[in-house]
C-alpha positions in Angstrom: 0.0 0.0 0.0 2.8 2.4 0.9 4.4 2.0 -2.5 1.1 2.3 -4.3 0.2 5.5 -2.6 3.7 7.0 -2.9 3.7 6.4 -6.6 0.2 8.0 -6.8 1.3 11.2 -5.1 4.4 11.4 -7.3 2.1 11.4 -10.4 -0.4 13.8 -8.7 2.3 16.3 -8.0 3.3 16.3 -11.6 -0.3 16.8 -12.7 -1.0 19.6 -10.3 2.2 21.6 -10.8 1.9 21.3 -14.6 -1.6 22.7 -14.6 -0.8 25.5 -12.2 2.3 26.6 -14.2 0.1 26.8 -17.3 -2.4 29.0 -15.5 0.2 31.3 -14.1 1.9 31.8 -17.5 5.0 33.4 -16.0 6.5 31.6 -13.1 7.4 27.9 -12.9 7.9 25.6 -10.0 11.4 25.3 -8.6 12.2 21.8 -7.5 14.1 20.8 -4.4 15.0 17.2 -3.7 15.9 16.6 0.0 16.9 13.8 2.3 15.9 13.3 5.9 18.9 12.1 7.9 16.8 9.6 9.9 15.3 8.1 6.8 13.5 9.1 3.7 13.1 12.5 2.0 11.0 14.4 -0.4 10.4 16.5 -3.5 9.5 20.1 -2.8 8.2 22.3 -5.6 7.7 26.0 -5.0 6.3 28.8 -7.2 6.9 32.5 -6.4 6.2 35.9 -7.9 4.1 34.7 -10.7 1.3 36.4 -12.7 -1.3 34.6 -10.6 0.5 32.9 -7.7 2.5 35.1 -5.4 3.7 32.0 -3.5 2.8 28.4 -3.5 4.2 25.0 -2.8 3.2 21.5 -3.9 5.3 19.1 -1.8 5.6 15.4 -1.4 7.5 13.4 1.2 8.1 9.9 2.3 9.8 9.5 5.6 10.5 6.5 7.8 12.5 5.3 10.8 12.1 5.2 14.6 9.0 7.1 15.8 10.3 10.1 17.7 9.8 10.1 21.5 7.2 12.9 21.4 5.1 10.9 18.8 5.5 7.6 20.7 4.0 9.4 23.8 1.2 10.9 21.6 0.2 7.4 20.2 0.9 5.6 23.5 3.4 3.2 22.0 7.1 2.3 22.7 10.0 1.5 20.4 7.8 1.8 17.3 9.0 2.5 13.7 6.9 4.3 11.2 6.5 5.2 7.5 4.6 8.4 6.5 4.1 9.8 3.0 1.9 12.5 1.6 1.3 15.4 -0.7 0.7 18.8 0.8 0.0 22.0 -1.1 -0.8 25.6 -0.3 -1.3 28.3 -2.9 -1.4 32.1 -2.1 -2.6 34.0 -5.2 -1.6 37.6 -5.8 -5.1 38.9 -6.6 -7.2 39.3 -3.3 -10.3 38.1 -5.3 -8.7 34.7 -5.7 -8.9 32.5 -2.6 -6.0 30.8 -1.0 -6.3 27.0 -1.1 -4.8 24.2 1.0 -4.9 20.4 0.4 -3.2 17.4 1.8 -3.5 13.6 1.2 -1.4 11.3 3.4 -0.7 7.7 4.5 0.8 6.4 7.7 2.1 3.0 8.8 3.5 1.9 12.2 5.5 -1.2 12.9 6.6 -3.4 15.7 10.3 -4.4 16.3 9.8 -7.3 13.9 8.7 -5.0 11.1 5.0 -6.1 11.2 2.4 -3.4 10.5 0.6 -2.8 13.7 -1.4 0.3 12.5 -2.1 2.1 9.3 -4.4 4.8 8.1 -5.1 7.5 5.5 -5.9 11.1 6.1 -6.3 14.4 4.2 -8.7 16.9 2.7 -8.9 20.2 0.9 -10.2 23.6 2.0 -10.7 27.1 0.6 -9.8 30.5 2.2 -11.3 33.5 0.4 -10.5 37.1 1.2 -13.5 38.3 -0.8 -16.3 35.9 -0.7 -18.1 35.0 -4.0 -20.8 32.6 -2.8 -20.9 30.7 -6.1 -17.2 29.9 -5.7 -17.8 28.3 -2.3 -20.8 26.4 -3.7 -18.6 25.1 -6.6 -15.8 24.0 -4.3 -18.1 22.2 -1.9 -20.1 20.6 -4.8 -16.9 19.0 -6.2 -16.0 17.8 -2.7 -19.4 16.3 -2.3 -19.3 14.4 -5.6 -16.0 12.9 -4.7 -17.4 11.8 -1.3 -20.8 10.5 -2.7 -19.0 8.1 -5.0 -17.9 6.2 -1.9 -20.4 6.8 0.9 -23.4 9.2 1.0 -22.5 10.0 4.6 -18.9 11.1 4.0 -19.6 14.6 2.8 -21.6 15.8 5.8 -19.2 14.0 8.2 -15.9 15.3 6.7 -17.3 18.8 5.9 -18.2 19.1 9.6 -14.7 17.8 10.7 -13.2 20.4 8.4 -15.2 23.2 9.9 -14.1 22.0 13.4 -10.5 21.5 12.6 -9.7 24.7 10.7 -11.0 26.8 13.5 -8.9 29.6 15.1 -10.1 29.1 18.7 -8.3 32.2 19.9 -10.2 34.3 17.3 -13.6 32.5 17.4 -13.7 32.1 13.7 -13.0 29.7 10.9 -9.8 30.0 8.8 -11.9 29.9 5.6 -15.1 28.4 4.2 -14.0 24.8 4.7 -14.1 21.8 2.5 -13.1 18.3 3.7 -11.0 16.9 6.5 -10.6 13.3 7.4 -8.0 11.5 9.5 -7.3 8.0 11.0 -9.2 6.3 8.1 -8.5 2.7 9.1 -9.8 -0.6 7.8 -13.3 -1.6 9.0 -15.8 -4.2 7.9 -17.3 -1.7 5.5 -14.0 -0.1 4.2 -10.8 -2.1 3.8 -7.5 -0.2 3.0 -8.0 -0.6 -0.7 -11.4 1.1 -0.4 -9.9 3.9 1.6 -7.1 4.3 -1.1 -9.8 4.6 -3.7 -11.6 7.3 -1.7 -8.5 9.4 -0.9 -7.3 9.3 -4.5 -10.7 10.3 -5.7 -10.6 13.3 -3.5 -7.0 14.1 -4.7 -8.0 13.8 -8.3 -10.9 16.2 -7.7 -8.6 19.0 -6.5 -8.0 20.8 -9.8 -11.6 20.6 -10.8 -12.5 22.2 -7.4 -10.0 25.0 -7.5 -8.9 25.9 -11.1 -12.3 27.2 -12.4 -12.4 29.7 -9.5 -8.8 30.9 -10.2 -9.6 31.4 -13.9 -12.8 33.3 -13.1 -11.2 35.7 -10.6 -7.6 36.2 -11.5 -8.2 39.2 -13.8 -10.6 41.1 -11.6 -9.5 44.6 -10.6 -8.4 45.3 -7.1 -7.2 48.3 -5.0 -4.5 48.8 -2.3 -7.4 48.5 0.3 -8.3 45.1 -1.1 -4.7 44.0 -0.8 -4.4 45.3 2.8 -7.4 43.2 3.8 -5.9 40.2 2.1 -2.7 40.6 4.1 -4.6 41.1 7.3 -6.5 37.9 6.7 -3.3 36.1 5.7 -2.2 36.9 9.3 -5.0 34.7 10.6 -3.8 32.0 8.2 -0.4 32.1 9.7 -1.8 32.1 13.3 -3.7 28.9 12.6 -0.7 27.1 11.0 1.7 27.9 13.8 -0.7 27.5 16.7 -3.1 24.8 15.8 -2.1 22.8 12.8 -1.2 19.2 13.6 0.6 18.7 10.3 3.0 21.6 11.0 3.6 20.3 14.6 4.2 16.8 13.4 6.7 18.0 10.9 8.5 20.1 13.6 8.5 17.2 16.1 9.8 14.6 13.6 12.8 16.7 12.5 11.0 17.6 9.2 12.6 19.9 6.6 11.8 23.4 7.9 11.7 25.0 4.5 9.0 22.5 3.4 7.0 22.9 6.6 7.0 26.7 6.5 6.4 27.0 2.7 2.7 27.2 3.7 3.2 30.7 5.0 2.4 33.7 2.7 5.1 36.1 1.7 3.4 39.4 2.7 1.3 39.6 5.9 -0.1 42.4 8.2 -1.1 42.4 11.8 -3.0 45.6 12.4 -3.9 46.4 16.0 -7.6 45.9 16.8 -8.6 46.0 13.2 -12.4 46.1 12.4 -13.8 46.3 8.9 -16.4 48.9 8.0 -20.0 48.2 8.8 -21.9 46.7 5.9 -18.8 46.0 3.9 -17.8 42.9 2.0 -15.0 42.4 4.5 -17.5 42.4 7.4 -19.8 40.0 5.6 -16.9 37.5 5.3 -16.2 37.8 9.0 -19.8 37.1 9.9 -19.8 33.9 7.8 -16.5 32.8 9.3 -18.0 33.0 12.8 -20.6 30.4 12.0 -19.7 27.8 9.3 -22.3 27.5 6.6 -23.6 24.6 4.6 -22.9 25.5 1.0 -24.5 22.5 -0.8 
């Protein structure tokens, strides 16, 4: 399974970066191959200062070895070895009318001292963070997510949409990071879903990413914007940074497993503002966004 999924994310990375480079029309992805001293490595691809994408990364990694002490404590195990692989992407567009997007699809195995698999699971999801909210874009994104889920279980979309709303929540701000999408973790074999069925589900979601995001980018990337729009985008990006550094489990896992710091922090936007006690104008589009982020909405 680990070889099958790793080969899948290699191919998916090629597909996604090729399409995004085509849309940008100016910048290309810079590739960085790296090794993890304790075992494994990855292939980082970053795009910067493009026509459309101010900064973005589409990274894959496959790491293995002894599970670090902090993670052994977290999982309640001793002397365990692990393998983890996944594709993680974040795209920060230049135009404030184009939303930021994040996605991740991953697989994890844990072994005993004889090398037998004692646990394995899939995780992942994709979510949208707009700065100016076009309702039809949120509906489109969630509709694609729902179709991918419905092909495998009619209950998945409601369940994983709710988990996404709960996970990408800035507790200290009392607001969602964005308008959500899907989030699933610890997807383990059951009587209803064996690991091959979970593989089929996760790859269906991964394959749906470009369909969910690209039409929004194409529709919004040429819209005019002002310095005030840009300021708001940078203020909201600050909330994005806060979530990633305070709450995000993937970031914390990377830091605790001696992950490659450049790859872990590639999710952070290049230009951000923290304005003291900032409040948008009453009745503005900015205020409307904040009101929706305080109470996650069902878009489909």
